[in-house]
C-alpha positions, 0 to 999 in steps of 0.5 A: 568501503569507498570505491575509487581506482583499482581495488584488487591490491587494496583488498589483498592487503587486508585480512579476509574480512566481510565486505560491504559494498554501497554505491550510489551513482549520480551523486559521486564526483568520480563514480567507480568503474564497472571493473572496480565494482566487479573486482569487489564482487568477485570476492563472492565468498566474503561479500555480505551486503550489496547496495547499489542505487541508480545502477547503470545498465552497463554495470547491471549487465555485468552484475546480472551475469555473475554466476558464482554463489554468494554464501554469506550475502545477507542483504542485496539491494539493486535500484535502477532508473534506467530505461530497458534494463537487462533481464536478470537470468536464472543463473544470477549469483549461481542461484545460491544465497543461503544467508539472504535475509533482505532482497530489494530489487527496484526497476530490475526485471528478474522473472526467474527470481523464484530459483534464487529464492529457493536457495534461502529460508532466512528471507524476512523482507522482499521488495520488488518495486517498479516491476517493468514489463520485461520482469512480469511474473503472473499472480500464480507464479508469484504465489508459488515463489512466496510459498517456501518463504516461511520466515517472510515478514514484509512483502512490497510489490509494485508495478509501473503506474501507468502500464497495464501489461499485468492485466492479461489473464489476471482476475479471470479465475475463481478464488483458489480452493486451497491457499498458501499460508505465509505464517510470518507475514505481517506487513504487505504493501502493494501498488498496481492493478486490482485484477492482479492483486485480487488474483494473488491474495485469493491464494494467500493466508497470512496473519497481517497486521499492516496493509498498504494498497494503492490501486490505479484502476479507474474506477474500482467499484468492488474489490471482493477478493481483497475484502475477503483477504483482509477479513482473514487477517488480524486487521479487522479484529478491533479497529478503533478509527477509520478516516476516508478522504477524497481528493482530485486524484484519489480516494483513501481509506485509513484504518487504525487500531488503538494500543494504549492511548495511541492509534496505529494505522493498520490499513491504507487503501488508496484508489487513484484515477487518471481520468480528468473529471471522473465524478467524485460519486465514483470514488464514494461508491468505491469506498462504500463497496469496500468497507465491511461492518466494523463492530468495534469502530468508534471514530469516523472521519470523512474529508474532501479536498477544498479543490473538489466541487462544492455542495450540489456540484460534486455529483454525489447523490444524497443516497450515496453519502448515506450508503457510505455512512450506513455500515458504521452502526457503532460510531460515536464520533463523526469528524467532517471538514468544511467541504465534506460537511456542506455535502453531507449535510444535505444527505442527513437532512433527508432523513425523516424523523422515523429514519433519523436513527437508521444511519449512525445510530450510536452517534454522540458527537459531530466534530466540524473542522474549519467552522471554528471561527464562526461557530456556524452549523450547516442547515442540514446538520442542524435539522439532523441534530434537532431530529436526533434530540426528539428521538431521544438520542441527542448528538452534540456538535463541536468545532475544532481546527483542521488537522487532516491533511489530504494527499 
C-alpha cells in the first residue's frame, strides 16, 4: 500500500481485506503525514504487518500511544535513527498481539516490552537493535521476558556501541543455579558489553546451532560464562574448522561445521577495542582464553592484517603464540597468511627437538598464503619442519594464493 493523501475514503471503498503497511522515511518524495499513517493503523483489527523504517519521533510518539489490541498483527518492524526517541509505554497496542510472529525494534526504547510479549506464544523472531539508554532492560529482566517464548527461534540483541550504561549491576552475580530453557532457539546474535552478555547467558539453556557475538570491551581476557554457555549448545559437537584473525580494531574467531562438502559458520566471536595502540598481544590472549579443546577440529587458519606491526614489533611473545596454538591437538592443516607466518615462525623455532610434537601433534600440512610467488619458507618454520621430520611426524609445506579477508 502506498500512502499519499487522505486514506480514509480509499480504505472504506475496498472490502475489509488484511492491511500491510510499509513506509520508509527519507526516501520518499512525498512522505505520508502522521495523520495518514494513524488513519491506517486505526484499522487495528485488519492490520497484519507494519514496517516503518527511519520513523520520525513525531510519528513514533503517536504510534507508541496506540492502545488498541492488534489481533491479526503478524509482523511488526519499527526502525528509528532519531536522537532521544520517545519511550514506548506498557499500554502499547493494548498489550495484546496474539498472532505476532516477528518483532523488530531498532533504536526504539521499550523497557516494558515484556507485557506485550506475554500476549503471544507464536513469536519466532525477536530483534532488539541499538537499544538506547532509555530502553535499558537488565539481564535478569531480559531472561524473564524470554522465558515464555517457547517457539522463539532467532534472537538478536544489540546496544549502542560506545555506551556503557548496561554495565551497572551486570556480571556481579554468580551463575544461576537454575536456568530458563528456550527449546526452539537455534540462532543468537549479540552486540554489546561482556558483563551483560555473561549475566544473561548464564541463565539460559538453548539448542543453538549458530552464535554471532560482538564484544566492545577492552580488553577481554576471559569469558568463562559465555564459554560455558556455548559448551551447553550444539555448537561444539563436531566443529571442523576454526579461523582466527587479527586486525587493527578486533580479533575474530569463526568456527565451522562440515555438512557434506560445505563448511557452515556456526560461531562468530568478535572482540573490538577502541583504544589506539592496544597491543596485539592482548587480543591474542583473549582468543587463547576463550577457545576450549575441540577434539574434532582438523583445520586451523590464523591471519593478521598487513597493517599490524610486523614480526618482532607486534608485541606478541613467542609463548603467547604457542598458547594460542596449544589447544589444537587434532589439527591436521594449519593455514598462515604472510604477516602471521612471519610472527608465528619465531615461536615454532623455539620448540626444541624434545618439544616439537607438543604443539600441534597431529599436524600434517602448513599452507602459506602470500608466499606463492617466491616459494620461500620463513626460517623458523623451516627449522620446525626439519625437527618434525626427525621426530617421525613430517609436515609438508604448501603455497597458495591469499583467500582470507579481514574485517
